[in-house]
N, C-alpha and C positions, 0 to 999 in steps of 0.2 A: 814893347821888347827891350831889352838891355844889349845895346848895341855891342858892351863888352864881354857879352856870356851868349855869343848866337850858337845855336845847334843846327846840327845836318844830318840827314840820311844820306847814306851812298848806298847803292844797291849793284851788284855786279851783275852780268850777261852769263852767258852759257848754255846758250839754245835750251835743250829739255832740264839741263841741271836748274834751271830756274824754278823747277818745282820746289826746290828747298825755299827758296823767297817768298813763294806764292803761299806756304804755309806759315811762315813768320808774318808777314804782313796781314795774312786773314786772323790771325792770334790779335794782332794790334788791332784792326777793326772790331773785332769781338768786345775787346776789353777797353774800346775807344781811346785808344793811346797814340796820340801825335804831339810830341813836344817838339816838333822838328820846324826851324825857321826855315830852312833849305831843304829841300830834296833834289838828288841827282842820280839819273840814271844812265845806263848804256846798254845797247842791245835789247835784250830779254830783260834785263834789268829796268829800262824803260818802261816798258810795258807792265813790269808789275808794279813799279812805282807809281805809274798813273792811276792802276787800278787801286791800288791803296788809298789814292786822294781821293778817287770817286766813291770811297767806301763801297765797293760791289763785293763782299765775302764772298768766296767760291768762284766768282767769277773767272779766273786764271786757273783753278784748279779744273774746272770742267775745259779751259781751253788745252790745259795740258793733258788731262786724261781722255779727251773724246776728240776734239777736232786735230790735234796733233798726231792722233794715233790712227787717222784717215791715212788710205794708202795714196790720198792725191797730195797730202802734204810731204811726206818723206818717202822717198821711192828711189832706191838705187838702180833699178833698171831704166827710168827716166833717164838717171844722172849718166847712166854709163851711154846712153843713144843721144847725148849732149844737151839734154835739158837740166831744170833744175833738181839737186839732191832735196832740197828745201825751198817748195816751192810758197815763197811769202806772196804771190799774186792770188794765188787760191784762197790761203790761208784769210790774208786781207780781206779778200770780198765778202766769204762768208762770214767771217766773225763781225764785220760792220753791220753786216746784214741782220744776224742772229744773236750775236753776244756784242752789242755797242758797250762801249763806255760811257757811263752816264756823266755828259759833258757839263752840264746845270752843277753837279756835286763839285764835280774836281774842280771849275773855274769860279765856284761861288765867292769863294775869300781872296780870287788873286793870288794864288801860292805861289813862292817863290819854288817853282820846278824847272828844271833845264834837263836837255836830254843831247847827251854827247854823240858828235859825228866825226870821221876822219876826212880831211879832205886828201882828195887822189891827188891833186897837184902837187903838193908840198909835205905830206905827211901830219899835218898839226892836228891838233884835236881841238874841234870848235866846240863850244855848249850853246845851245838855242834854247831861249823861253818860248816854248808853244804857245799859240791860244788857240782858241775851240776851233777854229778853220784848219788852221796846220799842224795841229796833235797828231792825227793818223797819218799823215805824210813823213813827218819828221823821225814818228816811233818808226815807221818801217823804214826809212832811212837809215836808221840806227840798228838795223836788225839783218841789213844786207850784207852777210857774212860772205866774204870772197870766196870766189871757187864754187861754192855749193848753192849761192844764190847768182845765176851769170849776168843778171842786169845791175844796171847802176841806174841810181835815182840821181836826181840834181835839187838842191837848194841854192835858193839865190842864183842861178845860173851856174851853180859850181857843183861838179860830179862828187859825190861823196860815198863811203862806204861804212861797215859796221864801225861803230861807236868805240866797240871794245878793243879795237886794232889799236889803236894810239893811245887811248886811256882804258885799258883794261878795268881797273879799278881807282876810279876819280876822286883819289883821297888829294890829291895836292888842288884840285878846283874846289873841293870844300873849304881848306884852306885859305885860298886866293880869297874865297867868298867872305872871311874875318869868322868860320866857325872856329870854336876853342873847345866844344862838346861834339864829339861825331860819333854813328853809329856806322859800322859798315858792315853790310849783309853780302857776303860770300855765296860762291856756290861750288867749293872744293873744301875739302878738309884741310886744317891747319898744317897741315905735312908737306902741302904740295908744294913745289917749285916748278916754275915751268921752264922748259928746255926747248931748243929749236927745234921744230917739227916740219911735217910736209908743206904747209902753208910757207913757211920760211923760204924753204929750198924752191920750192917752184914759183914763188913770187917774182923772181927775175924773168923768168921765162914766160908765163903768162899774164903778167900785169906790165909788161916794158913800157905801154901808153901810157902808164899812169907811175910815173916815178915816184910819187909822195907815198902813194899806198906799197911799192915795194921796200921803200925805204922804212915805213910804220910796222911792217909784217919782219922786216929784220931785227926791228929793235924792240918786240913786244916781249919777248922773254926777259930781256933785259927791265922794262919798264913795268913788268908785271911782280917781279921780284924785288925791283926798289922799293914798288909801291908796299909789298909787305914788309920789307925791313921799317919803312917810317912807321907803319901802323902798330908794330910791334916795338919800336923804340922811337916813339913822338916827342917833340921839344917838350920841356918841362911845362909851357904854358897850355898845351894841348891835351886832352884826354878823348881817347879812343877807345870804344867798345867795338871788339872784333867778333860777328857771330858768324860761326862757320859751321859747316855740316859737320858730325863726327866722322869718324874712321870708316864707320860701320856704312856710310851713304854710297848706295850702289849706281844712281842713275849716271849716265854718260851724257855727251852732248847728242847723241841720236836715240837714246832709248826710247822704245815703244814698248815695253811692257808694263801693261797695267798695275799688277799687284806692287812692282817695284816704285812706280811712280806715287801710287798712293802710300806706300811705306814712308817714303822719303817727303811727303807732304806731311805726314804726319809727325815726323822726325821735326820738319820745319815749325811746326804748329807748336810743339814741347819746346824747342830752342826759343820761340817765339815767347812764351811765358817766364823763360829764364832771363832774356833780354832784357824786359821789362823789370824784373826785379834788379838786375845789376845795373841798370840804367838809374835807377830811382836812388842807389848807393853811390854814384859817382859824387 
């Protein structure tokens, strides 16, 4: 590996919007495309990245279009009654048993794979390189969307939350690691810019015992938009290939319509083919 020409793959989260990245990465697996020295993922992007590294084509397609559509996973009725809107406990238990990630393949070559989490104490984004024993727990911790999943997990004794809160698009981490040629797989169309929403407004009240999380929620729109600005206007010594869903992309955070998900997965596969062509021309 040329230390002066390091490459990285960055995969954004976005709950059910992750169906797009699942399509892109399945196309990469099919075409045996993996030129990346480092792979970074947050939230659902961490799960997509792990499945890509384990070379399990269609694994996450089944997760999004089968397990994630079952009433046990997303339930507004349960949420309004005080439970989880997204029951990660149920999801992790059943997919660990019935749809496990192939750890032997994933860790065969000791990949430089990091998963981002948010520290509830101070709002920092921390990136963890998991091993076979810790992978499942770290991925789950990165997916614990505040409010919609009501529990908090701990890593090394510290309470953490969704990695997409403090580093929604972890492009800066890729740069910190020395990458100069970076592919970013996003989960929203190129035109999207984040505005302060319900989570930011409710954060002060609901998470007052977690000041860092409140801070990260309030700063999330600015962090997201500044990451997009960086992607679109990188320094001269850095090349970034930004892979976004087209404007026709319909999947939202909690979409549970099978036909919509399949259509947007196929959009991802098509963009995966285009991404490979563009990458090879950089």
